[in-house]
C-alpha positions as CSV (number, residue, x, y, z in Angstrom):
1,M,0.0,0.0,0.0
2,S,1.3,3.4,-0.9
3,D,2.3,5.6,2.0
4,T,0.9,9.1,1.2
5,N,3.2,10.6,3.8
6,V,6.4,9.7,1.9
7,S,8.1,12.8,0.6
8,Q,11.4,13.5,-1.1
9,D,12.6,15.3,2.1
10,K,11.8,12.3,4.3
11,I,13.7,9.9,2.1
12,N,16.6,12.3,1.8
13,R,16.8,12.7,5.6
14,A,16.6,8.9,6.1
15,V,19.5,8.1,3.7
16,W,21.6,10.9,5.2
17,R,21.0,9.4,8.7
18,A,22.3,6.0,7.3
19,C,25.7,7.7,7.1
20,D,25.8,8.0,10.9
21,T,27.4,4.5,11.1
22,F,30.6,5.8,9.5
23,R,30.8,9.3,11.0
24,G,33.8,9.6,13.4
25,T,35.2,6.3,12.2
26,V,35.8,6.6,8.5
27,D,36.5,9.7,6.4
28,P,33.5,10.9,4.2
29,S,35.6,10.7,1.0
30,I,35.9,6.9,1.8
31,Y,32.4,6.1,3.1
32,K,30.6,8.0,0.3
33,D,31.0,5.1,-2.1
34,Y,29.8,2.5,0.5
35,V,26.6,4.4,1.3
36,L,25.8,5.1,-2.3
37,T,26.3,1.5,-3.3
38,M,24.2,0.2,-0.4
39,L,21.4,2.6,-1.4
40,F,21.6,1.1,-4.9
41,V,21.5,-2.5,-3.7
42,K,18.6,-1.7,-1.3
43,Y,16.6,-0.1,-4.1
44,L,17.2,-3.1,-6.5
45,S,16.1,-5.4,-3.7
46,D,12.9,-3.4,-2.8
47,V,11.8,-3.1,-6.5
48,W,12.5,-6.8,-7.0
49,Q,10.5,-7.8,-3.8
50,D,7.6,-5.5,-4.8
51,H,7.3,-6.9,-8.3
52,W,7.6,-10.5,-7.0
53,E,4.8,-10.0,-4.6
54,E,2.7,-8.4,-7.3
55,Y,3.1,-11.5,-9.5
56,Q,2.2,-13.6,-6.5
57,R,-1.1,-11.8,-6.1
58,E,-1.8,-12.2,-9.8
59,H,-0.7,-15.9,-10.3
60,G,-0.6,-17.4,-6.9
61,D,2.4,-18.9,-5.2
62,H,4.2,-20.5,-8.2
63,P,7.9,-19.7,-7.8
64,E,9.0,-21.1,-11.2
65,L,6.4,-19.1,-13.1
66,I,7.2,-16.0,-11.2
67,R,11.0,-16.4,-11.8
68,E,10.2,-16.7,-15.5
69,L,8.1,-13.5,-15.4
70,M,10.8,-11.7,-13.4
71,Q,13.3,-12.3,-16.3
72,N,11.5,-9.4,-18.1
73,E,12.4,-6.8,-15.4
74,R,14.9,-4.1,-16.1
75,F,17.4,-6.1,-14.0
76,V,17.8,-9.6,-12.5
77,L,18.5,-10.0,-8.8
78,P,20.1,-13.3,-7.7
79,P,18.7,-14.6,-4.4
80,E,22.1,-14.4,-2.6
81,A,22.5,-10.8,-3.8
82,N,19.2,-9.6,-2.2
83,F,19.7,-7.0,0.5
84,Y,17.4,-9.0,2.8
85,S,19.5,-12.1,2.5
86,L,22.5,-10.0,3.6
87,Y,20.5,-8.5,6.4
88,E,19.5,-11.8,7.8
89,R,23.1,-12.9,8.2
90,R,24.4,-9.5,9.5
91,H,25.3,-11.0,13.0
92,E,27.6,-13.6,11.4
93,P,31.3,-13.0,10.6
94,G,32.1,-12.1,7.0
95,N,29.7,-9.3,6.2
96,G,32.3,-7.6,3.9
97,E,32.9,-10.8,1.9
98,R,29.2,-11.5,1.5
99,I,28.4,-8.0,0.3
100,D,31.2,-8.1,-2.2
101,K,30.0,-11.5,-3.6
102,A,26.5,-10.0,-3.8
103,L,27.8,-7.1,-5.9
104,H,29.7,-9.5,-8.2
105,A,26.5,-11.6,-8.7
106,I,24.5,-8.5,-9.6
107,E,27.1,-7.5,-12.2
108,E,27.3,-11.0,-13.6
109,T,23.5,-11.3,-14.1
110,N,23.1,-7.8,-15.5
111,I,26.3,-7.7,-17.6
112,Q,24.9,-5.4,-20.3
113,K,23.8,-2.7,-17.9
114,L,26.1,-3.0,-14.9
115,S,29.3,-4.5,-16.1
116,D,32.3,-3.4,-14.0
117,V,30.2,-0.9,-12.0
118,F,31.3,-2.3,-8.6
119,Q,34.9,-3.1,-9.5
120,D,36.3,-0.1,-7.6
121,I,34.4,-0.8,-4.4
122,S,35.1,-3.4,-1.8
123,F,33.2,-3.8,1.4
124,N,35.8,-6.3,2.5
125,S,38.5,-3.5,2.4
126,N,40.8,-2.7,5.3
127,K,39.7,0.9,4.9
128,L,36.9,0.0,7.2
129,G,39.2,-1.2,10.0
130,D,40.2,-4.6,11.2
131,E,37.9,-7.6,10.7
132,K,35.9,-7.1,13.9
133,Q,35.4,-3.4,13.4
134,K,34.5,-3.8,9.7
135,N,32.0,-6.5,10.5
136,E,30.4,-4.3,13.2
137,I,30.2,-1.3,10.9
138,L,28.6,-3.2,8.1
139,K,26.1,-4.8,10.5
140,D,25.1,-1.3,11.5
141,L,24.9,-0.2,7.9
142,L,22.6,-3.1,7.0
143,E,20.4,-2.2,10.0
144,D,20.3,1.5,9.0
145,F,19.0,0.6,5.5
146,H,16.5,-1.9,6.9
147,K,14.7,0.8,8.9
148,P,11.0,1.3,7.8
149,E,11.6,4.8,6.5
150,L,14.1,3.4,4.0
151,N,11.5,1.0,2.5
152,L,12.1,2.0,-1.1
153,R,9.4,-0.1,-2.8
154,P,7.6,1.6,-5.7
155,S,4.3,0.7,-4.1
156,R,5.3,2.8,-1.1
157,I,7.2,5.7,-2.6
158,G,5.5,5.9,-6.0
159,R,7.7,7.8,-8.6
160,L,11.1,6.4,-9.5
161,D,12.5,9.9,-9.4
162,I,12.4,10.0,-5.6
163,I,15.2,7.4,-5.5
164,G,17.2,9.1,-8.2
165,N,16.8,12.4,-6.4
166,A,17.8,10.9,-3.1
167,Y,20.9,9.6,-4.8
168,E,21.7,13.1,-6.2
169,F,21.0,14.5,-2.7
170,L,23.6,12.2,-1.2
171,I,26.1,13.0,-3.8
172,A,25.6,16.8,-3.2
173,E,25.9,16.3,0.6
174,F,29.1,14.4,0.2
175,A,30.4,17.1,-2.2
176,S,29.8,19.8,0.4
177,T,32.1,17.9,2.8
178,S,34.8,16.8,0.3
179,G,36.7,20.0,-0.3
180,K,38.6,20.2,-3.6
181,K,37.8,16.6,-4.5
182,A,34.1,17.5,-4.8
183,G,34.7,19.0,-8.2
184,E,35.7,15.5,-9.5
185,F,32.2,14.2,-9.2
186,Y,29.6,16.9,-8.8
187,T,28.4,20.1,-10.4
188,P,25.9,22.0,-8.2
189,A,22.3,21.2,-9.3
190,E,21.4,24.8,-10.1
191,V,24.4,25.2,-12.4
192,S,23.5,22.0,-14.2
193,E,19.9,23.3,-14.5
194,L,21.1,26.6,-16.0
195,I,23.3,24.9,-18.6
196,A,20.5,22.5,-19.6
197,E,18.1,25.4,-20.0
198,L,20.6,27.4,-22.0
199,L,21.3,24.5,-24.4
200,A,17.6,23.5,-24.7
201,P,17.9,19.9,-25.7
202,K,15.3,18.6,-28.1
203,E,13.7,15.2,-28.8
204,G,16.1,13.1,-30.9
205,D,19.2,14.9,-29.7
206,E,22.4,13.1,-28.9
207,I,23.8,14.7,-25.8
208,C,27.4,14.3,-24.5
209,D,29.4,15.3,-21.4
210,P,33.1,14.3,-21.9
211,A,33.9,14.9,-18.2
212,C,30.6,13.6,-16.8
213,G,31.4,13.0,-13.1
214,S,28.3,11.4,-11.5
215,G,26.2,12.2,-14.6
216,S,24.1,15.0,-13.0
217,L,24.5,17.4,-15.9
218,L,23.5,14.8,-18.5
219,L,20.4,14.0,-16.4
220,K,19.4,17.6,-16.2
221,C,19.6,17.7,-20.0
222,A,17.5,14.6,-20.2
223,N,14.9,16.1,-17.9
224,Q,14.5,19.1,-20.2
225,I,13.3,16.7,-22.9
226,R,11.2,14.4,-20.6
227,N,9.4,17.3,-19.0
228,A,8.6,19.0,-22.3
229,H,7.4,15.8,-24.0
230,N,5.5,13.7,-21.5
231,G,8.4,11.6,-20.3
232,S,9.8,11.0,-23.9
233,K,12.8,8.8,-24.1
234,R,13.7,9.9,-27.6
235,F,17.2,11.1,-26.8
236,A,20.6,9.4,-26.1
237,L,23.1,10.3,-23.4
238,Y,26.8,9.8,-23.8
239,G,29.6,10.5,-21.3
240,Q,33.2,9.7,-20.4
241,E,34.7,9.8,-17.0
242,A,38.4,9.3,-16.0
243,I,38.0,8.2,-12.4
244,G,36.7,4.7,-12.0
245,S,34.7,5.2,-8.8
246,T,33.0,8.3,-10.2
247,W,32.2,6.5,-13.5
248,A,30.5,3.9,-11.4
249,L,28.4,6.6,-9.7
250,A,27.3,7.9,-13.1
251,K,26.3,4.4,-14.2
252,M,24.3,3.8,-11.0
253,N,22.8,7.3,-11.2
254,M,21.5,6.7,-14.7
255,F,20.0,3.4,-13.6
256,L,18.3,4.9,-10.6
257,H,16.7,7.6,-12.8
258,G,15.4,5.0,-15.1
259,V,17.6,6.2,-18.0
260,D,18.7,3.2,-20.0
261,N,19.4,5.0,-23.3
262,H,22.9,6.0,-22.3
263,K,26.5,5.1,-23.0
264,I,29.0,6.1,-20.3
265,E,32.7,5.2,-21.0
266,W,35.5,5.0,-18.5
267,G,38.8,6.6,-19.5
268,D,40.7,9.8,-20.0
269,T,38.9,11.9,-22.6
270,L,41.9,14.0,-23.6
271,R,44.4,11.2,-23.8
272,N,42.1,8.4,-25.0
273,P,38.6,9.5,-26.2
274,K,36.3,6.5,-26.3
275,L,33.2,8.0,-27.8
276,L,33.9,7.2,-31.4
277,D,31.9,6.5,-34.5
278,D,32.0,3.2,-36.5
279,K,35.0,4.5,-38.5
280,G,37.1,5.3,-35.4
281,R,36.6,9.1,-35.6
282,L,35.3,11.3,-32.9
283,K,31.5,10.8,-32.5
284,L,29.6,14.1,-33.2
285,F,26.7,15.3,-31.0
286,D,23.8,17.8,-31.0
287,V,24.5,18.9,-27.5
288,V,27.9,18.9,-25.6
289,A,28.1,20.2,-22.0
290,A,30.7,19.8,-19.3
291,N,32.2,21.2,-16.1
292,P,35.8,19.9,-16.6
293,P,38.5,20.2,-14.0
294,F,39.7,23.8,-13.8
295,S,43.2,24.3,-15.3
296,L,44.1,20.6,-15.2
297,D,47.9,20.0,-14.8
298,K,49.4,17.1,-16.7
299,W,46.5,16.8,-19.1
300,G,48.4,15.0,-21.9
301,H,50.3,17.9,-23.5
302,D,53.3,15.8,-24.7
303,G,51.1,13.8,-27.2
304,A,48.8,16.5,-28.2
305,G,50.9,17.7,-31.2
306,D,50.3,14.4,-32.9
307,D,46.6,14.0,-31.9
308,P,45.1,11.5,-34.3
309,Y,41.7,13.2,-34.1
310,G,43.0,16.7,-35.0
311,R,41.5,18.3,-31.9
312,F,44.4,20.7,-31.4
313,R,44.6,22.2,-34.9
314,R,44.0,25.7,-33.6
315,G,47.0,25.2,-31.3
316,V,48.2,23.1,-28.4
317,P,47.2,24.5,-25.0
318,P,49.9,25.1,-22.3
319,K,51.4,22.1,-20.5
320,T,50.0,23.0,-17.1
321,K,46.5,24.3,-18.0
322,G,44.1,21.9,-19.7
323,D,41.2,24.2,-20.1
324,Y,41.5,24.8,-23.8
325,A,42.3,21.1,-24.3
326,F,38.7,20.3,-23.1
327,I,37.3,23.2,-25.1
328,S,39.1,22.1,-28.2
329,H,37.9,18.5,-27.8
330,M,34.3,19.6,-27.2
331,V,34.2,21.9,-30.2
332,E,35.5,19.1,-32.5
333,T,32.6,16.8,-31.4
334,L,29.8,19.2,-32.4
335,K,27.5,18.3,-35.3
336,P,28.0,20.7,-38.2
337,K,24.5,22.1,-38.3
338,T,22.8,21.4,-34.9
339,G,25.8,21.4,-32.5
340,R,25.7,23.6,-29.5
341,M,27.9,23.5,-26.4
342,A,28.4,24.9,-22.9
343,V,31.5,24.6,-20.8
344,V,32.3,25.9,-17.3
345,V,35.7,27.6,-17.1
346,P,37.8,29.7,-14.7
347,H,38.1,33.3,-15.7
348,G,41.7,33.0,-16.8
349,V,40.4,31.2,-19.9
350,L,38.8,34.6,-21.0
351,F,42.0,36.6,-21.1
352,R,45.2,34.5,-20.8
353,A,47.6,35.2,-23.7
354,S,50.2,33.1,-25.5
355,S,48.9,29.8,-27.0
356,E,45.5,30.2,-25.3
357,G,45.1,33.6,-26.8
358,K,45.7,32.2,-30.3
359,I,43.2,29.4,-29.8
360,R,40.6,31.9,-28.5
361,E,41.1,34.2,-31.4
362,Q,40.6,31.4,-33.9
363,L,37.4,30.2,-32.2
364,I,36.0,33.7,-32.3
365,G,37.2,34.2,-36.0
366,E,35.3,31.0,-36.9
367,N,32.2,32.5,-35.4
368,L,31.7,29.6,-33.0
369,L,31.6,31.5,-29.7
370,D,28.0,32.6,-28.9
371,A,28.0,33.9,-25.4
372,V,30.2,34.5,-22.3
373,I,28.3,34.3,-18.9
374,G,30.0,35.4,-15.7
375,L,28.8,33.5,-12.6
376,P,28.9,34.5,-8.9
377,E,31.8,33.4,-6.6
378,K,31.5,30.4,-4.3
379,L,29.1,28.5,-6.5
380,F,31.3,25.4,-6.9
381,F,32.3,22.9,-4.2
382,G,36.0,23.1,-3.4
383,T,36.7,26.5,-4.8
384,G,35.6,30.0,-4.0
385,I,36.6,31.5,-7.3
386,P,34.0,32.8,-9.7
387,A,33.6,30.9,-13.0
388,A,32.1,31.6,-16.4
389,I,30.1,29.6,-18.9
390,L,31.2,29.7,-22.6
391,L,28.5,28.9,-25.1
392,F,29.4,27.8,-28.7
393,R,27.0,27.1,-31.6
394,Q,27.4,25.8,-35.1
395,D,24.1,27.4,-36.1
396,K,24.7,31.0,-35.1
397,G,22.4,33.6,-36.6
398,D,24.8,36.5,-36.4
399,D,28.6,37.0,-35.8
400,N,28.3,38.7,-32.4
401,V,29.1,37.5,-28.9
402,L,26.7,38.1,-26.0
403,F,28.3,39.0,-22.7
404,I,26.3,38.5,-19.5
405,D,27.5,39.6,-16.0
406,A,25.5,37.5,-13.6
407,S,28.1,37.6,-10.9
408,R,26.2,39.9,-8.5
409,E,22.9,38.0,-8.4
410,F,22.7,34.9,-6.2
411,Q,21.4,33.5,-3.0
412,P,24.1,33.9,-0.4
413,G,24.9,31.0,1.9
414,K,27.3,30.4,4.8
415,N,29.9,28.4,2.9
416,Q,28.3,28.2,-0.5
417,N,26.3,30.6,-2.7
418,A,23.5,29.4,-5.0
419,L,21.5,30.5,-8.0
420,S,17.8,30.9,-7.4
421,G,15.2,30.0,-10.0
422,E,14.8,33.7,-10.6
423,N,18.5,34.1,-11.2
424,I,18.5,31.2,-13.7
425,S,15.4,32.6,-15.5
426,K,17.0,36.0,-15.9
427,I,20.2,34.6,-17.4
428,V,18.2,32.3,-19.8
429,E,15.8,35.0,-20.9
430,T,18.7,37.4,-21.5
431,Y,20.6,34.8,-23.5
432,N,17.6,34.1,-25.7
433,A,16.7,37.8,-26.2
434,R,20.3,38.4,-27.3
435,A,20.2,42.2,-26.6
436,D,21.9,44.7,-24.4
437,V,20.6,45.1,-20.8
438,D,22.0,48.0,-18.8
439,K,24.7,46.9,-16.4
440,Y,24.0,43.2,-17.1
441,A,24.5,42.3,-20.7
442,H,26.1,43.5,-23.9
443,L,26.0,42.1,-27.5
444,A,29.5,42.7,-28.8
445,T,30.6,42.7,-32.4
446,Q,33.6,40.9,-33.7
447,E,35.2,44.3,-34.3
448,E,34.8,45.2,-30.6
449,I,36.4,42.0,-29.5
450,A,39.3,42.5,-32.0
451,E,39.8,46.0,-30.6
452,N,40.2,44.4,-27.2
453,D,42.8,42.0,-28.6
454,F,40.4,39.1,-28.3
455,N,40.3,39.5,-24.5
456,L,36.9,38.2,-23.3
457,N,37.2,39.6,-19.8
458,I,33.5,40.5,-19.1
459,P,34.1,44.0,-17.5
460,R,35.5,45.2,-20.9
461,Y,32.1,44.7,-22.4
462,V,29.5,45.1,-19.5
463,D,29.9,48.3,-17.6
464,T,28.6,47.6,-14.1
465,F,30.0,50.8,-12.6
466,E,27.5,52.5,-10.3
467,E,28.0,56.3,-9.9
468,E,28.3,57.4,-6.3
469,E,25.6,59.8,-5.1
470,E,26.9,63.4,-5.1
471,I,27.7,64.7,-1.7
472,D,26.2,68.0,-0.7
473,L,29.1,69.6,1.1
474,M,27.1,72.5,2.4
475,A,24.5,70.1,4.0
476,V,27.3,68.1,5.5
477,R,28.8,71.3,6.9
478,A,25.5,72.3,8.4
479,E,24.9,68.9,10.0
480,R,28.4,69.0,11.4
481,K,27.7,72.4,13.0
482,Q,24.5,71.0,14.6
483,L,26.4,68.0,16.0
484,K,29.1,70.3,17.5
485,E,26.5,72.4,19.2
486,K,24.7,69.3,20.5
487,L,28.0,67.9,21.8
488,A,28.8,71.2,23.6
489,G,25.4,71.1,25.3
490,L,26.0,67.5,26.4
491,E,29.4,68.5,27.8
492,Q,27.8,71.3,29.9
493,E,25.2,68.8,31.3
494,M,28.0,66.3,32.2
495,E,29.9,69.1,33.9
496,A,26.9,70.0,36.0
497,Y,26.3,66.3,37.0
498,L,30.0,65.9,38.1
499,K,29.9,69.1,40.2
500,E,26.7,67.8,41.9
501,L,28.4,64.6,42.7
502,G,31.4,66.4,44.2
503,Y,33.8,65.8,41.4
504,G,35.9,68.6,39.8
505,Q,35.7,70.8,42.9
């Protein structure tokens, strides 16, 4: 029976409480993967149990028939890999080994969808302490996820998105406590939303994130299509991620959101791009979006001059800053007529000279750069610096570049700022209108940009200077005179009080 009291917030709070088992014992950067993986296993088990019981009600208690029917599910769950089997044996030694075997069994029976997803996670690892401590921690974790509020059955919680959203919530919470490492796996939800709205994906689009992290940006793009077209699945998501554990998060994230029309590859996009067409060339996409690592050191400079895909024909970026390496890769993967792209960059990308300046000049000269949007500071986990979004299009209707300074409009937070829905709407509306807005946006010609030596620093184009109010010196003088007179009067009063009290005699 569906529980009408179940809300996204209740589920989020429950999964966050499940982390209590690890707090004070294991660092969040380590236990993140254990909690997220256990949430995944619990969800699979609850869906499986729910559907099994549904078939039981329809066909009676005929296990062989039900097993046959269950083969048509999105996944197959072996009996020994069921969360409840693990929970029943939680007091026995060997919890870590049993959970690892369960993960392996899930992979083996769902090889097409979940191959290698769990290869970077081991519940039997010494990271969780010696055998006794590890067994106790995992017993507590199983008990945490067995609590009634974490019953994740579809018949109880309804929409699939609740689980996907809970997964995203956990990733965001871990990001907020992970310092610089957070940028490796998570782009703040509102920034992903902004990028998705700017790119406006359509039905039939092929969408790619070459530095996809946990996949949140790809999913935001998918939601644009699903929300506009009654849950349509007429799109395809592609991604590549260099870090194995983060690639696994992306695969599980896609699964939990019910998105099977995806291809997420594991590997270094700059050194070894894996999203290729049937002739071994870079695959081309309608939409390309990414928040790649800022100014990545050791990005593969030494082999870039002989890049077999011709990505660096405009120039090889500097050895210690990979920003234009990602930009160059992304531009080369745009479809000739429909391709549009958004990339998050540090502000240095807008004005740094030398090889980066030459690449920038060529991109502008080819009329690919569509807009430069300055974002507020402290939006991204692990860094307080402000960033910008560069938008490129293959189908530009003019040869101008729109500059938007959105750096002063945000929701302030204690450690992290955020973009409100209103902030996002203003940016998107300004981008679509493509016109000057006083102290906020300017549509610059190529001539203007050339006059600025192809420097894209936003203050060169958007004047946000506020004139200070003129000071009336005569009024200030009169006010000062009044204050002096008042002060003299107070001095006299004080003198009288002191005499009365016998001081100053």
